[in-house]
Each structure stands twice: as C-alpha cells, then as structure tokens.
VEXDREN-263352 format. One record per residue (C-alpha): residue in three letters; x, y, z. Coordinates in steps of 0.05 Angstrom, whole numbers, plus 5000, padded with zeros to 4 digits. Layout:
BEGIN
PT / ALA / X / Y / Z $
...
***
This chain:
BEGIN
PT / MET / 4997 / 4999 / 5001 $
PT / HIS / 5024 / 5069 / 4981 $
PT / TYR / 5013 / 5121 / 5038 $
PT / GLY / 5062 / 5177 / 5012 $
PT / PHE / 5067 / 5225 / 4950 $
PT / ILE / 5092 / 5209 / 4885 $
PT / ALA / 5136 / 5259 / 4854 $
PT / GLY / 5094 / 5309 / 4812 $
PT / GLU / 5025 / 5288 / 4843 $
PT / SER / 4988 / 5332 / 4895 $
PT / PHE / 4946 / 5302 / 4950 $
PT / PHE / 4882 / 5302 / 4916 $
PT / GLY / 4909 / 5276 / 4852 $
PT / LEU / 4905 / 5206 / 4827 $
PT / VAL / 4975 / 5169 / 4829 $
PT / THR / 4997 / 5116 / 4788 $
PT / PRO / 4943 / 5051 / 4790 $
PT / LEU / 4964 / 4989 / 4826 $
PT / LYS / 4943 / 4923 / 4799 $
PT / VAL / 4918 / 4875 / 4850 $
PT / GLY / 4889 / 4807 / 4816 $
PT / GLY / 4837 / 4832 / 4771 $
PT / THR / 4824 / 4894 / 4805 $
PT / ILE / 4858 / 4962 / 4795 $
PT / ILE / 4868 / 5004 / 4858 $
PT / GLU / 4880 / 5080 / 4853 $
PT / PHE / 4894 / 5129 / 4915 $
PT / GLY / 4875 / 5193 / 4922 $
PT / ASP / 4805 / 5231 / 4935 $
PT / TRP / 4803 / 5218 / 5011 $
PT / GLY / 4819 / 5142 / 5007 $
PT / ALA / 4832 / 5077 / 4964 $
PT / MET / 4788 / 5073 / 4895 $
PT / THR / 4780 / 5004 / 4867 $
PT / VAL / 4764 / 5007 / 4793 $
PT / PRO / 4737 / 4946 / 4761 $
PT / ALA / 4764 / 4921 / 4695 $
PT / SER / 4729 / 4947 / 4630 $
PT / ASP / 4681 / 4891 / 4620 $
PT / ALA / 4658 / 4876 / 4690 $
PT / THR / 4587 / 4881 / 4714 $
PT / GLY / 4578 / 4913 / 4775 $
PT / ILE / 4564 / 4982 / 4815 $
PT / VAL / 4620 / 5026 / 4836 $
PT / VAL / 4599 / 5074 / 4899 $
PT / ARG / 4629 / 5136 / 4913 $
PT / THR / 4624 / 5165 / 4984 $
PT / ARG / 4639 / 5232 / 4992 $
PT / ILE / 4640 / 5284 / 5052 $
PT / ILE / 4621 / 5358 / 5053 $
PT / PRO / 4691 / 5397 / 5068 $
PT / LEU / 4654 / 5423 / 5129 $
PT / ALA / 4643 / 5349 / 5158 $
PT / PHE / 4717 / 5334 / 5152 $
PT / LEU / 4718 / 5295 / 5217 $
PT / LEU / 4674 / 5246 / 5184 $
PT / LEU / 4739 / 5221 / 5152 $
PT / LEU / 4751 / 5187 / 5223 $
PT / PHE / 4695 / 5136 / 5213 $
PT / LYS / 4673 / 5083 / 5163 $
PT / THR / 4620 / 5082 / 5114 $
PT / ASN / 4573 / 5023 / 5111 $
PT / VAL / 4552 / 5001 / 5038 $
PT / ALA / 4497 / 4949 / 5032 $
PT / ILE / 4483 / 4920 / 4973 $
PT / ASP / 4414 / 4884 / 4968 $
PT / GLY / 4418 / 4872 / 5039 $
PT / PHE / 4494 / 4852 / 5039 $
PT / ASP / 4532 / 4895 / 5087 $
PT / THR / 4601 / 4919 / 5084 $
PT / VAL / 4644 / 4964 / 5121 $
PT / GLN / 4690 / 5018 / 5079 $
PT / SER / 4730 / 5075 / 5083 $
PT / TRP / 4706 / 5139 / 5046 $
PT / GLY / 4726 / 5140 / 4975 $
PT / SER / 4703 / 5096 / 4910 $
PT / HIS / 4689 / 5014 / 4914 $
PT / PHE / 4670 / 4967 / 4857 $
PT / PHE / 4618 / 4917 / 4878 $
PT / PRO / 4611 / 4862 / 4827 $
PT / THR / 4538 / 4843 / 4819 $
PT / ALA / 4494 / 4798 / 4774 $
PT / PRO / 4455 / 4838 / 4718 $
PT / GLY / 4389 / 4860 / 4750 $
PT / ARG / 4357 / 4909 / 4797 $
PT / HIS / 4398 / 4927 / 4863 $
PT / GLU / 4379 / 4964 / 4925 $
PT / VAL / 4441 / 5004 / 4946 $
PT / ARG / 4440 / 5030 / 5014 $
PT / VAL / 4495 / 5076 / 5045 $
PT / SER / 4506 / 5102 / 5116 $
PT / PHE / 4564 / 5117 / 5160 $
PT / ARG / 4583 / 5105 / 5228 $
PT / TYR / 4588 / 5159 / 5280 $
PT / ILE / 4608 / 5153 / 5354 $
PT / PHE / 4556 / 5110 / 5380 $
PT / SER / 4511 / 5094 / 5322 $
PT / ARG / 4526 / 5047 / 5269 $
PT / THR / 4473 / 5077 / 5217 $
PT / MET / 4476 / 5161 / 5209 $
PT / GLY / 4459 / 5194 / 5140 $
PT / GLU / 4432 / 5133 / 5115 $
PT / ASN / 4396 / 5137 / 5046 $
PT / SER / 4382 / 5082 / 4992 $
PT / ILE / 4372 / 5080 / 4921 $
PT / VAL / 4350 / 5026 / 4869 $
PT / VAL / 4394 / 5018 / 4805 $
PT / ASP / 4394 / 4972 / 4743 $
PT / VAL / 4449 / 4937 / 4720 $
PT / ALA / 4458 / 4910 / 4652 $
PT / ALA / 4503 / 4852 / 4628 $
PT / GLY / 4575 / 4881 / 4627 $
PT / GLN / 4555 / 4958 / 4655 $
PT / THR / 4584 / 4988 / 4711 $
PT / VAL / 4532 / 5035 / 4742 $
PT / HIS / 4566 / 5092 / 4789 $
PT / VAL / 4529 / 5116 / 4848 $
PT / GLN / 4552 / 5175 / 4890 $
PT / TYR / 4532 / 5186 / 4963 $
PT / ARG / 4552 / 5253 / 4995 $
PT / SER / 4545 / 5262 / 5072 $
PT / PRO / 4497 / 5311 / 5103 $
PT / TRP / 4510 / 5376 / 5130 $
PT / LEU / 4484 / 5348 / 5201 $
PT / VAL / 4496 / 5281 / 5218 $
PT / PHE / 4428 / 5268 / 5237 $
PT / LEU / 4394 / 5282 / 5167 $
PT / LYS / 4402 / 5235 / 5105 $
PT / GLY / 4451 / 5242 / 5059 $
PT / SER / 4451 / 5247 / 4982 $
PT / LEU / 4449 / 5188 / 4937 $
PT / LYS / 4447 / 5190 / 4866 $
PT / ILE / 4465 / 5152 / 4801 $
PT / THR / 4526 / 5192 / 4766 $
PT / GLY / 4538 / 5143 / 4709 $
***
C-alpha cells in the first residue's frame, strides 16, 4: 500500500494505479479507489463528505447491496453484481451509532455495465445523505 506522495502528484490527485488480481487500485480523493475491469458487471459506490464534515473521515461507511453489508473507508469501491435490479443502501458510523445519514436507491445493472452511484454526507449527521446515480 502506498501512503506517501509520488513525485509530481498532489495529495488530491490520482497516482499511478496498482493492479491486484483483476482489480485496479488507485489512491487519492480521501481514500482508496477500486476500479473494475472494463467489461465488469457491477456497481461503483463513491462516498464523499462535505468539507465542513471533515471529522467524518475518522469513521467508516456502511455500504449494503441487496442487504449484504460491508464496511468501507470513504472513497470509491467496486462491487461485482449480477445483471438486474439492485438496492444500494449507504450510511456511515458516527460515535455511538452504526447508521447515520442513511439513504438508499434502486439501480438497474445490465450485463457488462458498471453503474456509478455517489453518496455525499449530510451537513448535519442526523439528516439523510444524498445518493444519486452518476453514470
């Protein structure tokens, strides 16, 4: 894992990708980003914070696809799925709660398609975060 800077790259820019198995890992934009292979079928969930909520970076996000829960760092993550309709539910952990800012969306994934979904934290942790399909 790379935790430092690469010459010529800023902290917020993407650095040279690292290939692990069939998954490409890129670092930047507040965390690790997994990028699917070009013909992969699945969902990329990108979780972001609003700048005023920078303390949320100390906590993990919960991403559930069709009820299968995972705990992820903030950033973009690829989830392989079968073609069809899937429910994506995103929230984050905060102090004593495991589900703050929870929101969900239903997406349709075609064979060979990668659907991109973006979650943005709310300005107040007790509110719903925004969740939308971006591509």
